[in-house]
C-alpha angles and dihedrals in degrees: 000000000000123000090251090056090045094050089049097052110147089011089152089071110097113254094250125155107273138140111288090204132072100228126187108229091016119150102229096110092034095051097092087058096039093048095074090064097049114091118223124265120225131189117306094021121116127218118220126199109171096171094055105171108153092345094230094153093050093051091048095048096040095198121196094238130021146172111207120186145160138169087237101099096189090051092054092046089053091052088050090054092048091050098044107030114016097153093050088046092053090051090052093052090050090053091058089066137221120318106269105176147277098319092052093047095055092046091052089045089056089048091052092049091051090050091048091049091059100031095119087066098032124133123237090260092049091052090051091049093048090053091048091050088047090059095040094051094043090060096044102040126088107300096322094293121163114204133152135196127232088278091056092249120148105243109169110138127239116286103216092218108164098217109010118193104231104177147308122222094226088055091051091048093049089051090048091052092050092051094048096044090054089053085232123201110209117201137179097212147117114278095239094057092046094049091052084079094062118106135189112309097017119128125227123192110196122195105167127172101289125250104254113252090206137015092256095048096066118133114163104134097100086120129016090254092058125206113257137165093288089055091052089053091048091051093051089055090053090051091053090049092051091051091050088054090053097255122142119234134190116184133186122205142131119291092243120149092250093054093044089052095045092054098037109143096036126097110270134183133186113222133179112234132179114265112216102183106097128103088223113063095208089059094057099110134172117271134202114255134175124234116199117199112193 
């Protein structure tokens, strides 16, 4: 298969605005369920998504103004590259080449981590290549997970997908258009600092790392700092402060006893959503999640 054919995989799919990343825990499939809990945005109101991930809810809502943020610096830099230079980014992904197996994956993972380590002094070309590698690795790693070690290095293993869909240029351009038309502000920042910008009437959708429902279900290493019980409690305080300021908040999390207690008094709903993290597609079942509307 030629690089032109590879870069045009699934070209028959219309170039609609959709997430360009395969994100574990992303809300693309769950959005039809989630949508009924999201209040409408009118002129002059800003949409906040401080746990950005793949940005599925932003792309589905297409607000007129948005602040999108995450502590994951390479993720935000990748969104910036998509917004500002989608054609150049597509060319950089093509230069990486077709997926050729496990050995290539781990070599490119090392290259990505080296670029991330020096990204504060990176050239324009290095930043573009880092974003291209972020997208390439995201679609070839295990189930679109993003996990780092204590040194902040991306360490998700190879995904063994036979024919991974990496990207399409029309899709990147559609995402770029959506980001530019929303006059998006992209920030690498803690959620509390970002949400301090919100004013009365603004809407915040919060999709933090979930509270584990069991000791073996824990996944909090999205960043080197993690997201433990103390963070869940800090987030709940921020939600209460937002509501006091007249902001509107919708939050997704697990229906654990701690989460139910933290958001007692707000409207809550349990919903069944598709679960994408399983190496066997037939075992990807729906799971119980909690939606908090404040």
